[in-house]
N, C-alpha and C positions, 0 to 999 in steps of 0.2 A: 504493500499499499503507501502508495507517496503523499506518506504523512504533511510534509508541508504545505502540500497541495490542499488537502484538507482543512488543515490548521487557515490558510490563506481562503479558501471558501467560506469559514467557520465567523472569522473576522471579519470578510464584507455582511454576513446576514448579520453581525450584531449589529454593526454600521448603520445597516438597512433599517433596521428595526429599531435602533435607536434614533432613526430620522422621521419614522413613521410614529412615534412618542412625541417628539420635541414639535413637530410640526401638525398633528389632528388635532383638531379644535374642539374645545369639551360639549360642543353642542351642534347633530347633525345639519343643522339651517346656514351653519356659518360652512363647512362644506361643501353644501349644496348649491351654494350663492357664489364661490371665492375659487375659480379656475386655476391658481398658482398654488393654492393648494390643494386643491383636487388633482393638479399633476404630481405634486412632492410625494403626498399619500400613494396616487397611484401604481407613479411608477417603482416607489419603493418597495411596496407591497408584493410587486409583482416581481422584482428583484427578487425577495427574498421567497419567494416560491421555486422560483428558476434557481437558485442558490441551494434549496433543500433538494428539489429533485438532480440538483447536481452533484450535492455530495450523495444523498442516497445512491444517484448510479455507481460511483465511483467506489462506493462498499461495498454493493453487488457485484462489479465490474473484478470485484478483488477474491471474492469468494465463491462456492460451488454453484449457486443458486442462478438459473438461467434469467438471460435478460428481458427487464419489462417490455409488453406490450406498449403502454399506455405509461404516461407519467405518474398517472393514479396508483398502477401497480406497483410501482417503485416502491412506495412506502408500505403496500402488503406484504413484498417480499421481505423489511427489513424486520416487522412485524413477526412475521411466521418465522423468522428468524431471533426471533426473542433480542433485536436490537434497538427497537419500540416498542410500545404498548399498541395495541390492536386499538383503542379508543382515539388514541394520538396518528395511529396511521389515516383512521376516517376524518379527523378533523383537519387532517394534510391531504387527502384527495378533494373536502372539500375548496382548501384554496387554492389544487390547482384548476376548479371548476371555474373560480374566481379569476386566476390568472389570464384563461382562456377567454372569459368576457371582458376582461381590461384589453387584452392583445386584439382580440379579433373584431370586436364590437363595442368599439370604445365611448360610444354616442348613445349604447342601451345600459351604459352602467347608472346602477342602481345608488347615489351617493348615499342614503340612509344605511343601504348594509354597507359599504365599503366604509362607513362609519362605526359600526358596531362591531367590526373585523377589526380594526386599528385601534378603536378603544379597549376592546374585551378578548381579543384572539392574539392578540402579538405573546403570551404567552405562551403560546403550540409552538413558534419557532424555537425559543430561548428553551423551554422544554425538547427537543428535536436537538436543538445543537449540543444541549449537555447529555443524551444518551448516545451524540455522536462523539464527546469527544469520550468519553464512558469507554465505548468502545476502544478509541486509540488507546488507552491508557492499559489496557488488559493483556 
């Protein structure tokens, strides 16, 4: 496993999560009406999801597991291999769904949902990062 690469991706993930935490307003209405905040929050959430998928793919590539067919399946494989809890795998798969909307249907984003993700689900990325770090140190 390329530990320095995974650590670099974990640091990028940390920065994205911190950026969302720092810039997401307290109320959804502000996010719905501020295009600059929308860009900062959406881009950094999208990056956080993509970094998590990339890290998962790297861990899978260094194991005996088959390559996932979808981004979300990468988290199922990590859960099956007991690297992350199944409940976290489900939440990260939902995050992939957000990422797909943000990348492919940006104009259709529901900013109230993005606000809930940014305010109440950043811990999913932190939990994922802790699990990956634990796997690196075993």
